[in-house]
N, C-alpha and C positions, 0 to 999 in steps of 0.2 A: 632603417629608421636613424635619422640622427638623435642625438641626446637629448638636446633638446624638446625634441618631442616625445622620448621614450620619459620626462622628467614634468614633462605637460600630464600625458597620458597617465602619470602616478598620481598625480595627485587629485587626478581628477575619480580617479576610480576611489581616492581616498574619501573626497568629499561625498562621492556616490553612497559609499559605505555607510560612512556616519550617518548623513539622513536617511539609509533605509534601517539602521539600529537603530535610531531615536526614533520614527516613525515606528519601529515596530516593538519597541518598548513601551511606549507608550498605551498601545492597544494591551499589552498584559498586567495596566494595572487594574487592581482590584479582581483578580481574574475568578477568582474563588465565587464572589457574589453571583447570588442565583441568577439567569437570565431574563430580570423583570426591569431591567434600566430603559430596554427601549424596544415598543414594540411587541409585550411581554406573549401577547394572543399567539404571534407570527412563531414567537422561537421556542415558546413550549410546544408546541404543535411540532417541531421539527425535533425536536428532543426527545418527544412522546415515539416517535417515528425512531430513531435512532434506537434507544432504550429497547423498541421491540427486536430488531436486528440484536443488539446485544442478547437479550433471550434466547433469541434463537440457534445463535454463533454459542452458546454457552453448554457445553454438556450437563455442566454440573447444577445447573440453575434449575430450581424446586420446579416440578410441571407445572404446579398450581398457577405460581407467579411468573411461569414463562405461558402460561395460556393466559391468562390477566391482562400480559402486557401485550398480546398480541389483540388484545378483543380491545384493548383501549386504544390501541395503533388502528381499529379503524375507523378511519376519516378522511371527509372528502380529499381528495388529492386531482391538481392540476398540471402537475407535472411530476415527471418520474421524481423517484426521492434517492437519487444517487448521492446528492453531498452526505441525507441521513444513514444511508448503508454507508459509505466510507467512515463515518464518525463511529456508528455502531461497530463496524471492524474496531478501529481505535479503541474503544472499549474493552472489545474481547480479547486483544493485545496485552490491554494493561489491565486485563480481570475484574473491572470493576467500571463501573458510572463513574465517566469523570466530565462535565460538561465543558470543562475549564479547557478544555481538547477543542471542542468545534470553536472558541473561539482564536486558539494560536492554528487551529488549519485556516479559521478564514483571515486572519492576521497573514500569514504568511503567503495565500491565495493572491490577496493586494499587493503584497511585498514584488509576486510576479509580473503583475500586470503595470506595475512600477516600471518594471523593467522594457515589460513590453515599449511602453510609455515613451521612454528611451529609446529604441528602436525604434518607433513608428517617426521620430523628429532628428535621429540622428542623418546628420550631414545636409538639413533645412534650415538650422538654425546654431547658430554659439553654443558651446557648450555650458555659459553660463546660466541663457536663455533657458535651454531644457532643461536644465541643474535648478529653474524656478518654477518650472512646470510640476517636477518629480516634489518638490517642496510643499506645492500647493496642494498636490494631491494626496501626498501623506502626513500631511502637519494642519490642513483644514480642520477643528472640532468636529462638525458634523461627521465630516470621512471617517476620522477615529474611530468612532463611535456607535455608525452604523456595520462599517465593515468588518466589523469584530462580531458584530451580532451573528449567532445561530440560525441562519438562514440562509436560499440560496444567492439572494442578490450578490452579496461581494463575488461568489465567486464568477457568478453568469458575468459581472464586470471585466474581471479576470482575462475572461474565455472571448467577450467583445475584444479586448485590445489586443488579445495574440490572433485574434484573426482581421484585424485592423492591420496590425503587422503583418501579416501573410500576404494580404493584400496589397499593400504598398509594396512588397515583395514581388508582387507578382504582377504591380502594374509596371513595373520598373522593365518585365520582361515578360508581356506577355504571351509567348511562342512556349514557352519553356513550362513544361507539364509539372516539372517536380513542384512549381509554387504553386501551381493550379491544384495540385492535390492536397496538399499541407492547406492550402488557405479553405478549401472546402471540407476536411475535417476539422481544421479551427470553426469557420463559422457552424456546422453541422453540431458541432458539439456545442456550443455558445446556445444554439435553440433549442438542444435537447435539453440543457440546465433548465432553461426557462425560454418557452416560446415568444416573450414578451422581446427577446433581444435580439428577432427578426424585422421588428420595428427599426431599430437602430442601424445594424447591418445590409439589409435588402434596399435603402435608400443608398445608403455607402456604396455597394456593387453600382446600385443603376445609375449614381454620377460617375464613378470610376468609365463604366461602360462607353457614359455620354462621352466626358471627356478625350477616351480613346477613340472615337468614333463610333457609333453606336452600327452599322453598318461592319462594319471592319473587323469590332471585335463579333459579333454575334456569328460571320464567319469561322470561329476558331472553335475547335474540337476542347480546347483545352477549355474555355465559355463556360460552356456546355457540363462538362465536366464536375469544373467545379459549382454550377449551380446542383446539379446533380444529388454531389456527395451536400450539402448544404440543406437540400430538401428532405431526404431520403429520410434522416430520423425523424424529425417532424410531420412526415405526411405516414409514416409508417405507425406510431405511437401517438400521436395527436389524432388523427382521424382515422387509425383502422381502429384500436384500440381504445381512444377514448373521445370519439367527436360528440357524442350526446352529451357529458358533464361538458365540457369544449363551448358547446354552443350554447349551453344553459349559461354559464358564467359570462359570454359576450352577451345575451340575450337581455341578461338582468344588469349587468355593470356598464354596459355600451351602449346598445340600444334605447333599453327604459330611462335611462340619466342621460340623453344625446340632447335633450333640449337646455341641460348647464352650459353647452356651450355657448349657447346664443343667448347672456346674459353676461352684464359686463362686473355684477358678483364675482364670477368664474376667474375672469382672467387679472381681476383686483384681487382676489384671494391666492391665484399661480403667484401672481409680482409676491405677494406676501411671506409664499412662502419660501421664495427663492431667499429672501433680502433674509428670512429668519435663518437660512441653513447657510447660506456661503457668502450672505452681504449682497447689498445688489449693484454696487460698483462691479463684483468682478464680470456681471450678467455685460453689460455694454465693453468692456475693457475685452473680453473672448471675442465678442460677436467682432469688433475692429481688427482684434487681432486676424479670425477666419478672414477677414478680406485682405488683410496684409501678406496671408500666407502665400509660398511659390504654386509654380502650376502644377505639380503630382499633389502636394497635399490641399491644397481648396477642396478637390472635390472631397476628398475626404473628409473632412470639418464640414463639411455644407452637408453631406449625405448624417451624420451624426447629430446634427442641429435641427435638418430636418425630419429626422426620425424622432428627435425630444419634441420637438413641437408635437406631429403628429401621435405619439404614444401620450401625453397630455388634452388630448383633443378626443382619443376612443376610453381611455378612462378618464375623464373631467372629476369623476367625483374622489378617489385615491390620489389625485395631482394635490388637490388640494385639502387632504387630510392625512395621509401616510407618510411621510419626513423617506422611506425606503425607496420610493418611485423616481426618487430623485437622486439617487445613489450614479445614476450614469454621469446624468449631469458635472459630477466631481472631475469625473475622469478627462468630459468633454472640456471642460474649462482648462484644464491641466494639460489639454493638447494644442490648445489654442492662444491660452495666454502669453508661451512662449514669442510667438509671432509679430507681438506687438512690445514684446520686451525687447526683442535681437535689435532695434536701429538703436537704444536703449544701450544695451551692452558695447556694442559699436563706437556710440559714441563716449564710453566711459575709456575705452580704451587708449584714448587719448586725452586722457587727463594723467596726470604726474600720484603715483604709486598711491602716495595719502591718500587721495578722493575715490580710488576703486576701493583701498580698503576703509572709506566708511563708508562706500555705497554697500560694502560686504557686511558691515556691520550692521546697518538698517536692517537688512536683510535678512541676517540673523537675529535681530532681535525679535522681528514681526513675528517668525517662525518659531522661534522659543516662545514669548507669550500665546501663540497660538494651543501651541505644545500644554503648556500651561493651564489652559482655559478647558482643552479637553480631558485631563489629568483631573480638574478639580470638579467637573463635573462629572467625571466617573467617581472618585472619592466622596461625593457630596450624595449620590446616593447610595445606600445599603442596606440588603432586606435579610437581614441572617435569621427572622424568625419567621419568615412566610413561609419556610418548608413545614415545621413543627406545627404551625397553626393550619396549614390545609391536610397536614396527615388525621389529625386531631378532628378537623370537617369529617375526613373520607369516614374517618373511624365510628363515626356519629351517624353516619345513615347506612344502612343495613344491610349486607351483602347480596346481592340481585334486584334490591328493589330499584320500579322506576321515578325519577324525580325530574320535577319541574325547576329551574333555576333562577331567580333575579339575583347575578353573579357577575363578576369583574370574569374579562377574557372570554366570555360564552362558555364557561365551566373548565379551561384549559388548566389553571392551578389546581382545579381539585382533581383533575383526571390524572394530573401529570405526578401532583407529592399526594393527593390523597385518596389515590389510586382508586379514582369510582368517577362513573361517567353521570353525564345528564341525560334526560331524553327528549328533553326540548330546553327552549332557553327563551327564557319570559323577555320581549324586549326593551333595552333601555330606551333613555329619553335621545340617545343616538339613532337610535336604530329609526323608531318612529317616525323622527325626524327624514332619515334616508328612507325610509318606503313611502312616505308623503309626494318625496320628489320624483320616485320613480313612478307617483301616481296611483299606490293604495293606501288608502287615506284609512287611519285605525278605524273600530269598528265598538260598536256596543264591549266594553270591559267586562259586560257578565258574562257574554255570547264569547268573547275570545277566550276569559279565563273558561269556560265550559268545555269548548274544543279543547285548549292546550292541556285541562287537567284530567279530559278523559280516561280514565282506565291509569292511571296514575296514582302513586301511592304516597308520596311526598313530595312539600313545598319548600326547597331552598333560598334562605335571603341571607346576602350577604353582604349587599350594594342596599343600605342603608338609608343613603341619600338618594339614590334612585325611588326608594321604595315611599321614600317623603314625599317623592316629586309625581306618585302618583297616586292620589288619596282614591281614587275608587279600589287598587289593586288592596292596600293597605286596610281598610275597611271590610273588604273581602275578606282575607285571612286571619282579621285579629278578631271578628265577629263571629266570623261561620267555621273556624278549626282550630282544635286545637294543637300547644306544643308540642312537639314530638320530643325534640334534644335542642338545648342553645346552649352557645358558648360565650366564651370572647371571639366579638367579631361573627355570629352566625348565628339563626334559629330555624328550626328543620319545625315545617307546621303540616299535620299529620291530616291526610285528604281521605283517607279510608275513615275514618271517625270524626264526622263534624258533630259541634257541640250542638246538644240537645236542644237549642231555641228553632237551628238553621234546619234541620232536620223535614 
């Protein structure tokens, strides 16, 4: 290798490392803040599961506390808690609960995904074009915030990118067993982490097979080995051991809400979501990049785009309300943009060094601004008093009692910080709207209250704006039941001893 090529590879490596360090560093901002800045329901659920693992692995833990942690972790599961188990293991190594460890781990997983992204693009576009894709992937403010959150989605995206890299290698040599087996294992792992990864990876595999000649690909034993390794974990776990729960999930979120895809509002809300997360201009730019991709990479990108569209059509409600469902889009745009940037990079090579330097300055300024926005968003939200507040709420609830609650995050803050679970959650306004979309209209408030509180001992209210928005419920509670306990931000009504005039 010539000296000039060694020099070029050296500074390219330095640039990649600098971007990775900047991307990793910004994800560590506000590291010790409670995980309430981004979809707290989802993050606290993972935290509760990880805590249970930690207490199981800690021989010196108080037996009663261990039992309580395990009881509180009895939550509905739709995917195996692999990430939560890993985080719980890290807790055990550290000798304490450390929620920041989950942020560090997911940030590292996201960096590994970035390395896979570069490998997928290697040789297909100039270095500078792939570097731009990495910049987008690591510096987009939404990506920064979502990819450090304590939930399996960032880890899933990492496995999806690794599987796509493996598929790209197998695509180049489909007769080789090595990459067929590696790709099958990586794909299976992605589906094991979250089965919805299949909405992306299966279309990618189908597109690659069609591009390589379907009949020819189906005759290769490597193809069937890859498919078997990909499908085995999902078939064993989700269908063999979790079939009923998986079916219930699809029945409600897909079948019951399928009518949304027939409305224009759904697509308008989808685009509005994308605009808020990435900026709308990146969407057509990435699609144009896909059209400009070479013969080897176009099937990969088309498969990803098809998967993104399919994912949204099957889960229409989440696509317009849950930002983290769009986390794979960050990787997809990062993979697609370099093919649009490649002609620009080639054209800049013909310019004088001063103009090339100016172009680099523009890109770095844009990336720096994106990182600044991400950092500002993280430091603007702080929740230092939440843990203690919810601990006090938990102390006000008698141990072992059955509680109905109108509260935030379906009781997850109370479950994690207050060490108390709720027996039932009174629906908030957003829940009532969701039930209406699914074809289940709200019934009589008195009947609903009687049904939900039957056999319960207390009714907890912490979401007072929601209580004000439901005057019938407010009237029932304030006129018929005494206050058992109250404090800053909560009221606990006693359902066992109704007021004399209400009996």
